[in-house]
C-alpha positions, -999 to +999 in steps of 0.1 A: +396-247+272+371-248+288+345-230+303+331-226+339+306-251+339+335-274+328+323-287+294+346-277+264+340-247+244+350-259+209+326-289+214+297-261+215+308-241+187+291-243+152+318-233+127+307-248+093+277-239+079+246-265+084+213-269+066+187-253+082+154-278+094+132-249+077+141-229+046+127-211+016+135-218-020+154-189-042+164-184-072+163-208-104+175-232-122+191-222-156+206-243-187+230-224-205+259-231-231+292-226-208+323-242-208+324-259-172+286-260-162+255-269-183+227-254-154+230-230-125+209-213-100+202-179-114+189-147-092+179-123-115+163-087-112+150-072-146+173-080-173+205-082-150+216-116-130+238-136-112+243-173-120+259-196-085+271-231-093+284-254-065+308-288-070+290-321-071+308-356-075+296-389-085+307-416-061+301-444-085+323-428-112+341-400-093+333-378-119+328-343-105+307-315-122+292-278-114+254-275-112+228-257-095+231-250-054+212-272-029+179-248-029+181-245+011+217-231+004+203-206-022+174-190-002+197-186+030+220-166+008+190-149-012+181-139+018+214-124+036+210-085+044+243-077+018+230-100-008+212-070-025+246-054-029+265-079-036+241-086-063+240-049-076+278-046-076+284-080-094+253-086-115+251-083-157+234-087-187+239-122-199+267-126-235+257-133-265+256-172-257+236-167-224+258-169-197+258-146-169+284-135-146+294-168-125+302-175-087+309-206-069+288-209-039+321-210-012+328-177-028+297-159-023+295-174+013+328-160+021+322-125+006+285-127+027+304-134+060+285-167+063+300-199+079+319-218+051+303-254+038+319-283+052+350-289+025+349-325+014+381-348+006+370-347-030+363-306-036+390-287-058+385-248-057+392-238-097+370-208-102 
């Protein structure tokens, strides 16, 4: 499909979320005793919290694990206009073992109607 200037419309569109040139970090790295992950990005407000995780991959060992979200992405999620409502609906106090309600970054981006991250070949969506 071409526009009136002769260039393709699909080449100009950015469907996937891209790292911004200027970003603000948010949240903090939190360590806990969860069966799927050891560290996450935690957003807190008084006694309530919400943990966000992102899947990682090691090319050498072909190992996958869940860990904290990239700081530039955590900042954009935190500054999103709908994040406060999402936080209020889903945040809770930690369990006895110190685990907060946890969401994968892709699920939060979908709930906030953000453009998705480009899916890597090694990713799997268990959570």
